[in-house]
C-alpha positions, 0 to 999 in steps of 0.5 A: 518321826516318820517311817522311810517308806508308807506300803500303800496297801489298801486291800489284802484277801484273807487265805482260808485255814483249809479248803475243807472250809467255807468262808463266814459270809461277811465281808469286812471293812477294817479302814483305821489299822493302819500306822504308815505315812504316804510318801507325799508328806515326808517331813511335813509332819509335827507329831511322833509315831508315839502320836501315830500309835495313840490315834490308831485302831491298835491290832485291829486286824488281828482281832477280827483274823478269823484265819488264826491258826488259835481259832482251828477248834472253831474253823473245825467246830463250826466248818468256817475260816474267815471271810468273804472279804478283807478291805485294810488301809496301810496309812496311819488314821491319825492322816487319812481317814476312809470312814469320812464323808469325802466331800468334808476336806475343812473337816479338822477331823475329815478324810485328810485330817488336820487336827487328832482327836486330841485336838494337836496340830499334825502338819507342820504348814497347813495342806493346801486343798489340791493336796488335799483332794490328792491324797484323797483320791489316791488312799481314801478313794483306793480304799472305798474301790476296793471294798465297793468291790468286793461288795458287789463280787459276793452281793450275793454270798453275804450275809452279813458287813462288818465295819471293824473298829477298836476304840480308847477306853476314854473319849479322847479331849476332841471327840464327843463325850470328852473324858467319858468311860466308854462301853466294853463294845460299842455295835452301831446301826446308826439308829438310837440307842435301841437300834432305833430310828432316830429320825424319819431321815436318817435309814438304818444299816439293820433293823432293831431287832438285828442289833438287839439280837447281836447285842446280846449275844455280845453281852453273853460272850464278853462279859467275863473280859476284863479291863486292864486298867478299870477306873476306880467306881466307874463300872463300864457296861459291857455292851451298848448301842450307839453310842458313843458313835451312831456309824460313820461314811463306811456303815452309811455307804455300804450297808442301806440294803442288803447284808445287813451291817454293823459297826463293831468297836471295840473297847482297847483298855481290854488289851492296851490299857488307859491311853493317853496321847503319849502313851507308849508304843508297846509290842501287840498284847497277844494273849489279850488280842486272842482272847478278843478274837476267839469271842469276836469268831464266836460271836460272828457265828452265834449272829449268823445261826440267830439272825436264821430263826427269826 
């Protein structure tokens, strides 16, 4: 099952709520929120729209939409609305993953995927190397051309780079830590569980003190949000640093120097539920999304203010 056409859109500049407000001094990357199928793959998929739905970072663009009218009181209070730039990809992340290294085409979980996070084969017949390269260059490449330009255009104004994601409540079977319950929020800087360097060869996307400050603020702001379908006897932490993810290609590529960079993962158990590969498609849970969006905006504003003091 597939959509009739793919939009092929790889970018979006958010309008600001009002010209009287300045954008937050952040650049946003949102690579995994799409559900479209490239026209080149028409009739090739062995997976369904339900699979694409459960592999997607569902509604991530709504979670991180800092222009949303619901935020009007905070816009007025802070004097900020929107961000400097937002780069999005409309193609389904089960097919094209802009957060993977471009030369990793043989990897089933690489930039052009051949297997889902639960180990299901994506195509009726495997893609050729030439097909993978063409898909990578068109869709993965388009995303990164726009994001790289945004980083150049706003290098003087940006104080924070955010790679924005969400994650399944339970780690999928073909990913690291299969079956493990995940925190409400994961913050990543390529470091260890304290945000310190893992080794002498892996640069951090921000200093340890910065991600520790981010984690402290997130714990204060998000602690009251309940899981929609909590596991009996499992008490997940509000925030974890670099677990279950250290960061991907995007954080590695764009946050080696100023501005400071963080990958942010929001647990979908907060606004979708405890998904499986077969969870039916549902419309977005707008009240739950709004509650997270409001807290994310306050968190970003607080982090920018706190970091300026240190």
